[in-house]
N, C-alpha and C positions, 0 to 999 in steps of 0.2 A: 521524634525522640523526646524523652523527658528533659526538662530544663530546671536547674537549681541556681539561685543567685551565687555569684562568685564567692561571697563571704560564707557559704555553707561549709562547716568544718568536715562533716562526714555525710555524704549523700546517701549512704546505705541505711542511715537511721532517720532520715528526714524525708517526708513525702515531697514529690516534685511540685514546683510552683505552677507548672503548666506543660502542655505538649505542643511542640512546634515542628514545622517541616524543615528539612535540611538534607544535606548530602554527606554520606560517609566518606571521610578522607583517609582513615587508616584504622587499624585495630590491633589489639594485643591478645595473645592466646596464653591462657594459664592452664597447664596440664595438671589434673588432680593427682595427688600422691597420698600415701598413707597418713602423712602428717596433716595435710590440709583437708582431705575429704575421705572419710572412712566409708561412706555409703553413697557413692556417685558412679553410676554406670551410664551416664549420658554424654560422656566425652569431655573434651576440654571446654573451659569457660572463656568467653570472649568479652573484651572491653573495647568499646568503639569511641572514636573521635569523630564528631559531627560538626560540619560547618552549617549553621542555621542560615535561613534565607535573609534574616535581618542583619547578618554580619557577625553575630556572636559565635563563639567556638566552644563546644562542649567536649571535655576530655575525660577519658576513662569512664564512659557511661556503661553500666552493666548491660548485658544482653537482654535481660528481661524488661528493660526500659526502652528498647529500640524495636520498631515495627516498620514493615514496608508501608508505603503510603496507601496502596490499595487495601491492605489488611486493616490499617487504622480506620480508614473511611467506612469499611464494612462493619468493623467492631462498634463504631460510634453511631451507627444508623439507629433511628428511633422508629417506634411503631406508628403507622399512619393514623390509627384510631386514637392513640394516646401518646402524645409527644414526650411524656415524662417517663415512659416505660421502654426498656430495651426490647428488641425483637427476639422472639423465641424461634430459633431456627428449626426447620422441618427436616427430620431424618439425620441431623448432625448434632453431636454432643461433644463437650469439652472434657478431656481427661487430664488430671494432674496427679502427681505422685507426692503425697504429703510426708512420706517417710524418707525422702532423699535429701541430700545436702545441696543438690544442684538447684540454684534459684530459679532457672527457667522452667524446669520440670515441676517445681513446687508451686510457682505462682502463675505461670502462663500455660504450660502444658501443650498437648497436641489435640487433634480432632479425629473423631471416628464417625464415618458416614455409613448408615445402614442401607445397602444397595442390594436389592433382590434377595433380602433375607440374610445377607452376609455383611459382616463388619469390615470396613476398609479404613486403614489408618492414613492420615495426611498430616503433614507438618504445618501446612498453611490452611487457614479457614476458607479462603477464596477457592482453593482447589477442592476442598470437601464439598462446599455448597454447589459449585458448578458440576461436579461429578454427580451429585444427587439430582440436580435439575435436569441433566442430560438423560439420566435414567427415567425420570418422570415423563419427559417429552417423548422419549423413544417408546414408552409403554402406552401413554394415552393419546399421542398424536395430536390431532386438531381438537380433541376434547379437553385439552389442557387449559386450565384457567390460571389467572395470575395468582390467586390465593393458594394454588398448589405448589408454587415455586418460591425459592428463597430470594433469587435475584431475577425478578421478572424483566428488569431492564435489559438483560442480555438476550432476551427472546422477543424484542419488539417486532422484528420482521415476521415471526410466526404469528403473533396476534394481529398484525396488519393483514396478512394473507387470510387469517381466519375472519377478520371483519369484512374483507372483500367477499368471501364466500357467503357471509350472512347478508351482505348487501345484494348479492346475486339472488339469494333466496327471496329477499323482500321484493326485488323487481319481478320475479316470477309470480309471487303472490299478488303483486299489484296488477300485473297483466291478467291474471285469472279473475281478480276482482272486477277489472274493467270489462272483461269478457262476460262475467255474470251480469253486470249492469246492462250491457248491450242486449243480452238474451232476455233480460227482464223487460226492456223497452219493446223488443220484438213481440214478446208474448202479450204485452198490453195493447199493442196496435192490432195484433191479429185476432184478439178476442171479439172485436166488433163484427168482423166479416166471416172469418173461418176459424172459429174458436177451437173446434175439435181437431181440424187438420194441423193447425199450428201447434196445438198441444202435443200431438203425436210427434211432429218434427222436432219440437224442443226436447221432448223426452229422449228421442234418438240421439240428438246432438249432445245432450248432457251425458248420456251413456258413453258416447265416444270420448267426450272430454275426460270422464272418470277413468276410462280405459287408458287414455294417453297419460294422465297423471299417474296412474298406478304403474304403467310401464316405465315412466321417467323415474319414479321413486325406486323401483327395482334396479334399474340401471345405475342410479346414483349409489345405492347401497353396495352393489357389486363393485363399482369403481372404488368406493371408499375401502372396501375389504381388501381389494388388490393393492391399493396404496399402503395400507397398514402392513400387509404381508411383505411388501417390498421394503418398507422402512425397517421392519424387524430383521429381514435378511441382511440389510446393510449394517444394522447394529451388530449382528452376530459376526459379520465379516470384519468389522472394525475391532471387535474383541479378539478374534483370531489373529488379526494382524498385530494388535498390541501385544498379545502373548508371544508372537514370533519376535517382536522387537525386544521384549524382556529377555527371551532366551539368547538373542544375539548380544544383548548387553552383558549377560552373565558370561558368555564366551569371551567377550572382549576383556573381562576382568582377569582371565586366566593367563594372559600374556604379561610377563614382567616388564616394567618400565623403569629404566635406570635413570637416576637424576644426576645432574652435574656434580662432580666431586665424589661420586660413589666409587668404591673400590671394586674392580672387576678383573677377570682374566679374559684377554682378548687375543684373537688371532693376529699374526703378523706375517707379512709377505715381504721379501726383499724387492726393492724397486717397484712396489705396488703391483706385483703380478698376482692378482687374486685368482686367476683361472688357470695359470700355467703350472703352479707349484703347490705342494701341500703346505699349509700354514704352520707356523710355530706359535706356541702359546706363552704369553708373558703377562705378568701383573701390571696393572695400570689404574688410571682414574679416568672417568668420563669427563671430557672437556666441553663437549657440546653434542647436540644431536639435531636431526631434522626428520620430518615425516614426509613420506611420498605416497602417491596413490597406487592402488593395486590394479594395474592394467586399466581397462576402460570401465571397470565397475566401481571405481572410487574406493571407499572404505570396505574392506573385506569383512567376513563374519567374525574374525578374530581381531579386528581393529586395523589401524594403519600400520604400514611397514616402516620401521624406524631405522635410520642409519646413524651410527655413532662415530664421533671423533674422540680417540683415546690417546692420552699421554702415558707412555710406558714409564714406570717408576725406576726401572733398573738403569736406563741410560738417558732418559728424558726425551726420546724420540716420539714422534706423533704419527698416527695413521688415521686417515680420513675415510669416510664413506664405508665403514665396516658394517656389513649386514647384521641384523639383530641376532641371527642364529649362530654367529661367530663371537658373541659376547656373553659371558656368564658371570653371575655374582661370584665374588672371591670365595665365599663360604661354600657355595654349591660346587664350584670347580674342585676345591680341595676335597670335599666329600666324595665327588665322582672319581677322583684319581687316587683315592686311598687304597690300602692293601686288602680291602674286603673282596672276597672271591666273587666274581661276576656281579658285584654290587646288588646282591639280593637283600633288599631292605625289608624289615619286618613291618607288616601292616601298611606298606606304602608301595604303590606301583606307578610306573610311568605310562601315560596315555598319549598316543599320537593319532593324528587324523590323516591317514594316507590319501583320502579323497579330496582333501582341502588344497586349494591353490596357494595357500599361505605356506611358505617354505618352513617357517618356524614351527607351525602346527604339524607338518608332515614329517619333520626330522627330530625336533626337540620335544615339543609337546609340554603338557603340564603333569601334575602329580596328584594322585588321589590317595587319601589316608582314611583308614577305617577307624573311626573314633566313636566309642560307645555303641558299636554295632551299626553305625551310619557312615556313609561315604561323604567325605568333604574334599573339595577340590582346592588346590593351592598352586600359585604360579611358580613357587620356588621349592626346590627339594629340601632346603634347610627348614623352611616353615613347616612342611609336611612331616618331616622326621621329628622335629621338636614337638609338634602338636600330638603326634602319636605317642612319643615317649611320655609326655605330660599326662595323657589319658591313662597310660599303663601305671605310672607312678601314683596317680590319684586313686586308681582302682585297687592296686595291690598294697600300696603303702610300704611298710617295712619289709614285706615279703618279696619285694621286687628283686630280681636277679639281674646280673649283668647281661645274661643271654636274652633277657626279655627286651632289652633296649637297643636302639639303633646307634645312639651316640652316648655310650656309658660315661664318657669323659665329663659330660655336663652334669652327671648325677653321682659324682664321687662322694659327695656328702651323704647321699642315701645309701650307697653301697659300702662305705667305710664306717664302722661303728663310732670311732673316735674323731671323726671329721668335725670341723667347726659347723656351727648352725648355718645351714644354707637358707636361701630365701624360700618362703613358703610357696605352696602350690597356688594359693590365691594371688600372691604377688606375681608369680610367673603368668598366671592367667590374665591378671590385670595388664601386665606388660604386653601380652599377646593381644589383649583387647584394644590397647592403645594403638598397636600396629595396625590392627584391622580398621580402627577408626580412620587412620590416615588414608587407607585404601577406600574406605566408605565415602570420604569427601569427594574423591575422584568419581566414584560411582554415582553420587548424587548429581554431579554436573552432567554426566552422561544420561542419567534417567531424566533429568530436567529437559535436556535437549530433545530426548525421545518424546516426552510428554508434549512439549511445544509442537513438535512435528505431528504428533497424533491429534492434538487439538486443531491444528490447521487443516489436516486432512478431514477430520470430522466436520468442521465448519463448512468445508467445500462440499462434502457429501450432502449435508443438510441443505445447502444452497441449491445444489442440483436437484434434490428431491422436491424442494419447494417450488423451483422453477417448473419442473415437470408437472407438479400438481396444479400450479397456476395455469399452465398451458392447457391442461385437460379441462380444468374448470371453465376457461374461456371458450374452448371448443363446445363444451356442453351448453354453455350459455348461448352461444351463437346458434346452436342446433335448436334449443328450446324457443328462442326468439323467432327463428325462421318458421318452425312448426306453428307457433301461435299466430304469427303474422299471416301465414297461408290460411289457417283456420278462420281468422278474423275476416280476411278478404273474401273467402267463400261465403261466410255468413252475410256480409254486407252485400255481396252480389245477389244472393238469394232474396234478401230484403228488398233490394232495388227492383228485382223482377216482380216481386209480389205487389209492390206499391208503385209501379212505374206509371200506371194510368193516372193515379191521384197526384203524382208529382210533376206531370207534364206541364200543366199551366204554371205551376210555381217556377219550373225551370225556364219557361219562356219569359215570364216576368223578370226573372233574375237576369236572363240574357239581355232583355230589353233595357233594364236598368244599367246593366254593365256597358251596353253600347252607348247609352246616353252619357254615362260617366266618362267613357272613353272619348266620345265626341267633344265633351266639355274640356277634357284634358288636352285633346289635340288642338282645340281652338285656343286654349290658353297658351299652349306651346307655340302655335302659329303666331300669336300676337307678340310673344317674347322674342321669337326669331325675327319678325319684321322690325321690332324696335332695335334689336341688336344689329340688323342689316343696315338700318338707317344711320345708326351711330357709326358703323364701319364705313358707310358710303361717305358721310360728311368728313370723316377722318381722311379718307382717300382723296377727296376733292381738295382739302387743305394741302395735302402733300403735293398733289399735281400742280396747284397754283404756285406753291413755293418753288418747285422744280422748274416750272415755266419761267418764273421771274429770274431765277438764277441763270437759266439758259439764255434768256434775252439779254441779261446784263453782260454775260460772257460774249455774246455775238456783237453787241454794241461796242464793247471794249476792244474787240478784235478789229471791227470796222474803223473805229477811231484811230487805232494804231496804224492801220493801213493808210488812212487819209493823211495822218501826220507824216508818215514816211514819204508819201508822194509829194506833199507840200515841201518838205525839206529838200527832196531831190530837185524839184522845179526851181526852188530859190537858188540852189547851188548852180544849176544849169544856167539860169539867167545871169548870175554873177560872173560866171566864166565867159558867157557870150558877151556881156557888156564890157568886161575889162580885158578881153582877149587872153584869158588865162589858159595855159596848156592843161590837158587832162591830167588828173592825178595819177601817180604810179600805183602799181597794184599793191605794193606793201607799204608805201609812204603814208604817214598820218599827217593830214593838213590841219593846221590850227592857225587862224588869222586873228591878229589883235591890232587895234588902231591906237598908236602911240603918238602924242604931239611931238613935232620936230623940235619945239623949244626945249624938250627934255634932253636933246643932244647938242644944244647950242647952235643950231642951224637956222637960217632964215627961211621963210616960206617961199616956195618956188613961184615963179610967175606963171599965171595961166596962159595957155596956148589955145588957139582955135583949131579945132579939128572937126571933121565931119561927124556929126552925131555925137560929139563928146565935148564937154566943157569942164574947165577948171581941173584938168588932169596935170600933174606935176611932171616936169622934165627931169632927165637924169635918173638917179636911183630912186626907186619908188618904195614906199613903206608897205605896199601891198604885194611884196614879192612872196610867192608861195614857197613853202618849205621844201617842196619837191625839187626846186632848182638849187638847193644847197647841197653840200656834201652829205654823204651817208651818215657821218657822225653827228650832223645837226638835224636829223629827221625829227627829233622830239623837241627841239628848241623852239621858242616863241620868237617871232619877228616883232 
């Protein structure tokens, strides 16, 4: 969007300071009137509020200064050959209306693309360019070049596949060139011995090669022709499907859609018994609505089925989930229930589709009015009647009679000579045009979704066609390689047979040299293996020595412990034998300590003479074992 400094008094009279990227936060709509715009047929004018990426906020920016990001980037693209010049688009031109008061139509305008000799109108430049490029690709196929397209970046995959095909062609030419070189070598070698025979064989082989090449070229041309026919059929099918979608979109416009707050006449059932009793009809307003799917098919040919929630204005009660064929606009209901006999309207008829699954289309239907000799469809009866009456009044003028009109009450000023000046036909047509513009906005949303769906399906079809073409090209490439390989192997086999005698010695020498090289290699490997084996052997010996030392150490430690235990047992036995000590109990722990008697204030005992014993004390001995004490003193020291 364009940006002006905040101090700019009137942005409509000053050029913008620059263009920056942002997001639309809101917009205001200004509907043209006779006072503000006397020559504007392009609908209401919008003013946008934009939040720029750098944090600034632009308010009330006119619509001619706001563009989609993709559109702006395409518009500001420069020519590759001259960066100072804008690109001249192929097959697309800009159209503006200098005689209108609408600033968008006067300064920006719309785009017309010439496709297959016909002009197609687009509101966006990107849509026009891509539509023209799609037509060019569908027409020229793989012969399309980048300079033929407006946006070649959208078709990179097509050019990559084309490059692969050219690479495949170069590989085939390279194989043929190698084959030609081999044949030249064979001819040079055969000229010495069998010049005439070899020449005849070479001529035959060249003839075969030319026949094979000619056959391959014919098959490739036929394959390309089939692929182009297939792409053309796919393009035609896409056009048919798109036309069907346009027809479906036109049908969806015929069903009236009531907005929240709109005055209607709706059916009412007591206690919500919609199937048991006939409904009564009361005026009300739409409070809300919801859309539901039509069976398993999703959206029907006349659009989604809508259920309404209505607040009745007479008593304030509400009714929910009222089907759309039980809700009518207030004006249509009053016209349908008027005193006109059989409701035979002039120039207007009701059309229903009995074969449709849509209940509204099979029971209520839409209305067709004959205006200026042409039939026009309307979703509402009041719109059809008013349009017909307006066309009659416009055509007959002051000669219009009351019997010529469907709703003469609206034309009292025309039928009564002294009536006050009514609004002009142009004003009424302008009001009707504004009403249609509101409907057109909804149509644009529907058409946009259909175009997106069409583009997605078209892209998928192109991908499938390119994948099929790639697969067939690869199969052809493999087939050609196989045939050329077989042909080359046969030629080499024949050459070997012809010159086998001359090459025997060379082969034997080559085998002898190969054996010598192999023996040298084996000898080298044997030396490396021996060196590695010796290293592993030394490593294993060191490990064995270490393990042996550890084992001897463990055995010596065990033997030492055994000897220590035996010596302790022998010393204990000798002590018991020498001092006549009883054997220790099983669970008692014996611990002996030598304590001087002086520690207890006792005199030393006199020695006595005994057999085999000297200096043994009499009376209580300090060498009394703990086993003779009570159980509570087992752990005590003596």
